[in-house]
C-alpha positions in Angstrom: 107.4 0.3 106.1 104.3 -1.9 106.1 103.8 -5.2 104.2 100.8 -7.4 103.5 101.6 -9.4 106.6 100.9 -6.4 108.7 97.4 -6.2 107.2 96.3 -9.4 108.9 93.2 -10.8 107.4 92.0 -8.6 104.5 88.4 -8.4 103.5 87.7 -7.4 99.9 84.5 -5.5 99.9 82.5 -5.7 96.7 78.9 -5.6 95.4 76.8 -3.1 97.2 73.3 -1.7 96.5 74.3 0.8 93.8 73.7 0.7 90.1 77.4 -0.1 89.8 77.0 -3.4 91.7 78.1 -5.7 88.8 81.1 -3.6 88.0 82.1 -3.6 91.7 81.9 -7.4 91.8 84.2 -7.6 88.8 86.7 -5.3 90.5 86.4 -7.2 93.7 87.1 -10.5 92.1 90.1 -9.2 90.4 91.5 -7.7 93.6 90.7 -10.8 95.6 92.6 -13.1 93.1 95.5 -10.7 92.9 96.0 -10.4 96.6 95.6 -14.2 97.1 98.3 -14.7 94.4 100.6 -12.4 96.4 100.2 -14.5 99.5 97.7 -12.3 101.3 95.3 -13.8 103.9 92.2 -12.6 102.1 88.5 -13.1 102.6 85.6 -12.2 100.3 82.9 -10.0 101.7 80.0 -9.3 99.4 77.9 -6.3 100.5 74.2 -6.5 99.8 71.3 -4.0 100.2 70.8 -5.0 103.8 72.3 -3.5 106.9 75.8 -2.4 106.1 77.4 -2.8 109.5 75.7 -6.2 110.1 77.3 -7.3 106.8 80.7 -5.9 107.8 80.5 -7.8 111.1 79.5 -11.0 109.5 83.2 -11.8 108.7 86.2 -11.4 110.9 88.9 -9.2 109.3 91.6 -6.8 110.2 91.9 -4.5 107.1 89.3 -3.6 104.4 90.1 -3.4 100.7 87.2 -1.4 99.3 86.2 -2.3 95.8 82.7 -0.9 96.1 81.8 1.6 93.4 79.0 4.1 93.6 76.8 4.8 96.5 77.7 3.3 99.9 81.2 2.5 98.6 82.4 5.9 97.3 80.2 8.4 99.2 81.8 8.0 102.7 79.2 5.5 104.0 81.3 2.4 104.2 84.3 4.5 105.3 82.4 5.9 108.3 81.2 2.4 109.2 84.8 1.0 109.1 86.1 3.9 111.2 83.5 3.1 113.8 84.8 -0.5 113.8 88.4 0.8 114.0 89.4 -1.0 110.8 91.9 0.5 108.4 90.7 0.7 104.8 92.0 1.5 101.3 91.4 4.9 99.7 90.1 8.2 100.8 88.4 9.1 104.0 84.8 10.0 104.8 84.7 13.7 103.8 86.8 13.4 100.7 84.8 10.4 99.5 81.5 12.3 100.0 82.8 15.4 98.2 84.2 13.5 95.2 81.0 11.4 94.8 78.9 14.5 94.6 79.7 16.2 91.3 78.0 19.4 92.3 79.9 19.7 95.6 83.2 18.8 94.0 82.8 21.3 91.3 82.3 24.0 93.8 85.6 23.0 95.5 87.3 23.0 92.1 86.1 26.4 91.2 87.1 27.8 94.7 90.6 26.4 94.1 90.9 27.8 90.5 90.7 24.4 88.9 89.0 24.8 85.4 85.7 22.9 84.8 83.3 22.9 81.8 80.5 25.5 81.9 77.6 23.9 83.6 74.2 24.3 85.4 72.7 22.3 88.2 69.0 21.3 88.1 66.8 19.5 90.5 63.7 17.4 89.9 61.3 20.2 91.1 62.5 22.8 88.6 64.1 21.5 85.4 63.7 23.9 82.6 65.6 23.6 79.3 68.9 25.4 79.5 68.1 28.2 77.2 71.5 29.8 77.6 73.3 26.6 76.5 73.9 25.8 72.9 73.3 22.2 72.0 74.8 19.6 72.3 74.9 19.4 76.1 75.9 16.6 78.5 73.3 15.6 81.1 74.4 13.5 84.1 73.3 12.7 87.7 75.2 14.4 90.4 75.8 11.2 92.5 76.6 8.4 90.1 79.8 7.0 88.6 80.7 4.8 85.6 78.7 7.1 83.3 75.5 5.8 84.8 72.5 8.0 83.7 74.7 10.1 81.4 73.5 11.3 78.0 74.5 13.6 75.2 71.6 15.7 74.0 71.8 17.4 70.6 68.4 19.0 70.7 65.4 19.7 72.9 63.8 16.3 72.3 67.0 14.5 73.3 67.4 16.9 76.2 64.0 15.9 77.6 64.8 12.2 77.3 68.2 12.8 78.9 66.6 14.6 81.9 64.2 11.7 82.4 67.1 9.3 82.3 69.3 11.3 84.7 66.5 11.9 87.2 66.0 8.1 87.5 69.3 8.2 89.5 68.7 11.1 91.8 67.0 14.4 92.2 70.0 16.6 91.3 71.7 16.7 87.9 74.3 18.6 86.0 73.9 19.9 82.5 77.2 20.9 81.0 78.4 22.3 77.7 79.6 19.5 75.4 83.3 20.0 74.8 84.6 18.4 71.6 88.1 17.2 72.2 90.1 14.5 73.8 89.2 12.4 76.9 92.1 12.2 79.3 92.5 10.6 82.8 95.3 11.0 85.3 95.7 8.4 88.0 97.1 9.5 91.3 99.1 7.0 93.4 100.9 7.8 96.7 100.1 11.5 96.1 101.9 11.6 92.8 100.5 11.6 89.2 100.8 8.5 87.0 101.3 8.8 83.3 98.4 10.5 81.5 96.1 8.1 79.7 93.9 9.1 76.7 90.6 7.3 76.1 89.7 6.9 72.4 86.0 5.8 72.1 84.9 4.5 68.7 82.2 7.2 68.6 82.4 10.8 69.8 81.2 10.1 73.4 82.6 8.0 76.2 79.4 6.7 77.8 78.6 3.5 79.6 78.5 1.5 76.4 81.9 2.8 75.2 83.3 2.2 78.7 82.2 -1.4 79.3 80.7 -2.9 76.1 82.3 -1.5 73.0 85.5 -3.4 72.2 86.4 -0.6 69.7 87.2 1.7 72.6 91.0 2.2 72.7 93.4 3.5 75.3 96.8 5.2 74.9 99.2 5.5 77.7 101.2 7.6 77.9 99.0 10.0 76.0 100.5 11.8 73.0 100.5 15.4 74.2 103.0 18.2 74.0 105.2 18.3 77.1 103.4 21.5 78.2 99.9 19.9 78.1 101.2 16.6 79.5 102.7 18.4 82.5 99.6 20.6 82.9 97.3 17.5 82.9 99.3 15.8 85.6 99.4 19.1 87.7 95.6 19.5 87.4 95.2 15.8 88.4 97.1 16.2 91.6 95.5 19.6 92.4 92.0 18.2 92.0 92.9 15.1 94.2 94.4 17.4 96.9 91.6 20.0 96.7 89.1 17.3 97.8 91.4 16.0 100.5 91.7 12.6 98.8 94.2 10.0 100.2 96.6 7.4 98.6 95.0 7.1 95.2 92.3 8.3 92.8 91.6 8.8 89.1 91.0 12.3 87.8 89.0 12.6 84.5 89.4 15.6 82.3 88.8 16.9 78.8 91.2 18.6 76.4 89.1 20.8 74.2 89.8 21.8 70.7 90.6 25.3 72.1 93.7 23.7 73.8 92.3 24.1 77.3 92.1 21.4 79.9 89.0 21.1 82.2 88.5 18.7 85.1 85.3 16.6 85.1 85.5 14.6 88.3 87.6 12.6 90.7 87.0 8.9 91.2 88.0 7.7 94.7 87.4 4.0 94.0 88.1 3.7 90.3 87.8 0.5 88.4 90.2 -2.1 89.7 90.6 -4.8 87.1 93.6 -5.4 84.9 91.6 -3.7 82.1 90.8 -0.6 84.1 92.3 2.8 83.6 94.2 3.2 86.9 95.9 -0.2 86.6 96.8 0.6 82.9 98.5 3.8 84.0 100.3 2.0 86.8 101.4 -0.6 84.3 103.0 2.1 82.2 105.3 2.7 85.2 106.2 -1.0 85.4 103.8 -1.9 88.2 101.7 -5.0 87.5 98.1 -5.3 88.8 99.0 -7.5 91.8 101.7 -5.0 92.8 99.3 -2.2 92.6 96.8 -4.0 94.9 99.5 -4.6 97.4 100.6 -1.0 97.3 97.1 0.2 97.9 96.9 -2.1 100.9 100.3 -0.9 102.3 99.1 2.8 101.9 96.0 2.0 103.8 98.1 0.8 106.8 100.6 3.7 106.5 97.9 6.5 106.3 95.1 5.1 108.4 95.2 8.0 110.9 95.6 10.8 108.3 92.4 10.5 106.3 89.8 13.3 106.0 
């Protein structure tokens, strides 16, 4: 059994060059303060847009706690660099991180494993016609962004064209999926087991960047009020999606419960938000684990599973 003393000096990695930099800094500060309060020997390591490995070598540390969201942090890049340095780190390995960050690649894995997803089409910047076989509204999102960056709901052709332009600002591949009216659910995974199902209740009908980070009217309910059958099914889908991508230790699986009563997985987040207000900590809190305890657990799992990551 590992403890925080076994972690030695822990570097909290935050910032990064992605569009989620400010969110990452917020997560990192929360983790840093929580670990320090628990007596951990912790150092702050802010990653910039410069050379990643030079930045990692600028501070002496034994274990990395990754609080980097988006590109570099969640796509396997920093994980690969830390493995070259022989430093254990929190979260999933290189391959699982890369798959989960790429919505197109992860959906192919889900479909191969019989995990239901919304109807969708992939488009690239060189050929992006209107989805004539979709009925509006549709959801348009970049393939490689998190935190609802670049995501739009298009109700007609005019809004669709604007949504394409917005999404292509964040990459040359996008997903256009059928809008499913229903309930937004998320299932946190910790230590390869599902946490209580959480329901997200945005003030409007759409959980976009504004609803996630700016609208104080967005509410959260954990555990979600579902029938026992649906509750169990959501947890089962969460762990199946997590395992299908080869994720390690923890993740957060987002899904929709449509008005037709069917659950569909949207994506797996390998480095979900890590503040006391974030969804994974809320779910852990419903099990009696406070935020500091969660951060310590993630660190202990990094040490225990450092040789078993994909």
